C-alpha positions as a printed Julia matrix, in Angstrom:
167×3 Matrix{Float64}:
  86.17  133.31  76.48
  88.17  133.93  79.65
  89.06  130.21  79.76
  90.56  130.52  76.28
  92.53  133.6   77.31
  93.8   131.81  80.43
  94.81  128.79  78.35
  96.64  131.02  75.85
  98.44  132.84  78.66
  99.44  129.53  80.26
 100.75  128.18  76.94
 102.64  131.45  76.36
 104.18  131.2   79.84
 105.26  127.58  79.26
 106.79  128.35  75.86
 108.67  131.39  77.16
 109.99  129.56  80.23
 111.09  126.6   78.13
 112.83  128.89  75.66
 114.6   130.7   78.47
 115.68  127.41  80.04
 117.16  126.22  76.73
 118.95  129.55  76.21
 120.34  129.5   79.72
 121.53  125.94  79.26
 123.32  127.01  76.07
 124.85  129.92  77.95
 125.85  127.53  80.72
 127.78  125.45  78.21
 129.69  128.5   76.98
 130.23  130.62  80.13
 133.55  130.69  81.9
 134.58  133.06  84.68
 135.78  136.35  83.25
 137.21  139.6   84.57
 133.77  140.81  85.73
 133.28  137.69  87.82
 130.55  136.13  85.66
 130.26  132.47  86.46
 128.0   129.5   86.23
 126.93  130.15  89.83
 124.93  133.22  88.71
 122.69  131.29  86.3
 120.08  130.31  88.94
 119.68  134.0   89.81
 119.23  134.82  86.12
 116.58  132.12  85.83
 114.71  133.33  88.93
 114.8   137.0   87.84
 113.6   136.15  84.35
 110.81  133.92  85.67
 109.67  136.66  88.06
 109.54  139.19  85.2
 107.5   136.81  83.04
 105.08  136.1   85.88
 104.68  139.83  86.54
 103.93  140.45  82.86
 101.32  137.68  82.85
  99.76  139.06  86.06
  99.56  142.51  84.42
  97.83  141.01  81.37
  95.35  139.16  83.58
  94.62  142.39  85.5
  93.92  144.2   82.24
  91.49  141.47  81.14
  89.67  141.66  84.51
  88.97  145.39  84.03
  86.81  144.91  80.96
  83.05  144.44  81.15
  82.26  140.69  81.25
  80.01  141.21  78.21
  82.78  142.92  76.19
  83.81  139.79  74.21
  80.2   139.29  73.04
  79.97  143.01  72.23
  83.17  142.76  70.13
  81.74  139.82  68.19
  78.46  141.67  67.6
  80.31  144.81  66.43
  82.42  142.72  64.02
  79.23  141.13  62.68
  77.63  144.56  62.15
  80.78  145.87  60.45
  80.83  142.84  58.16
  77.24  143.6   57.11
  78.25  147.19  56.38
  81.26  145.93  54.39
  78.93  143.76  52.29
  76.73  146.77  51.51
  79.8   148.86  50.64
  81.08  146.11  48.31
  77.73  146.04  46.48
  78.0   149.81  46.08
  81.58  149.47  44.79
  80.57  146.89  42.19
  77.92  149.27  40.89
  74.69  147.61  41.95
  73.97  150.44  44.42
  76.28  153.05  42.93
  74.97  155.76  40.65
  78.44  157.31  40.34
  79.83  154.35  38.41
  81.46  151.01  39.11
  84.68  150.31  41.0
  84.55  153.25  43.37
  83.41  153.83  46.94
  83.09  157.55  46.18
  79.8   158.79  47.6
  79.14  155.72  49.75
  77.93  156.27  53.29
  76.5   154.11  56.01
  72.82  153.57  55.19
  70.35  155.57  57.22
  69.32  153.71  60.35
  72.52  151.62  60.46
  74.72  154.24  62.13
  73.51  152.98  65.49
  72.45  149.49  66.58
  71.8   147.77  69.88
  75.5   146.83  69.82
  76.97  150.32  69.38
  77.57  153.09  66.85
  79.32  153.08  63.48
  81.21  155.54  61.3
  82.98  155.37  57.95
  85.88  157.15  56.31
  85.52  156.73  52.55
  88.07  157.06  49.77
  87.57  155.95  46.15
  89.41  152.64  46.7
  88.8   151.81  50.36
  86.54  152.32  53.34
  87.57  152.38  56.98
  84.67  151.35  59.19
  84.79  152.01  62.94
  82.44  150.32  65.38
  82.24  151.61  68.93
  80.54  149.21  71.31
  78.38  149.83  74.32
  80.5   147.76  76.74
  83.75  148.71  78.46
  86.8   147.26  76.7
  90.18  145.94  77.8
  91.38  149.18  79.39
  88.47  149.3   81.83
  87.45  152.85  80.86
  86.82  153.17  77.11
  84.21  151.29  75.09
  84.94  148.34  72.85
  86.27  149.58  69.51
  86.8   147.7   66.25
  88.33  149.11  63.05
  87.68  147.3   59.76
  89.31  148.31  56.48
  87.92  147.11  53.15
  88.96  147.55  49.56
  86.97  146.78  46.43
  87.22  143.01  46.77
  87.74  142.05  50.41
  88.04  142.91  54.05
  91.68  143.95  54.33
  91.89  144.03  58.12
  89.85  143.89  61.29
  91.6   145.34  64.33
  90.38  145.14  67.9
  91.42  148.49  69.36
  89.85  148.01  72.79
């Protein structure tokens, strides 16, 4: 997982640096000395300052990733899997096969007994008639290095609307 993150960061760095180089070249073609003393001679300084800022940002992102528990990515995947199972149960309820209140409503649905906690973490649900927000809190430290992994999944009557990795 870390190799993928490193590769993504490296690609991001290359794309950003290339974009900046092209923009600076375009600026170079249009710049002429003006009353503030701007000239072509200042472009190398602009390039160096911009590159330093990008490298600092990438270093900060790498430091954040190093703070998390090494097992956090696997914990995130397991939490998402558990939330998907809960979403499937909620959809069955919505369609009426588990719902005594009538079809096409999540009203009255709750996480089944025994599924509020798993070996991966704990789960909660906020239910409205047309949607359910499921929250899974893992048992590994997330990106910030202090709080546990956290995933929020929102479903409606027909699909998973979103799955957000909070930490």
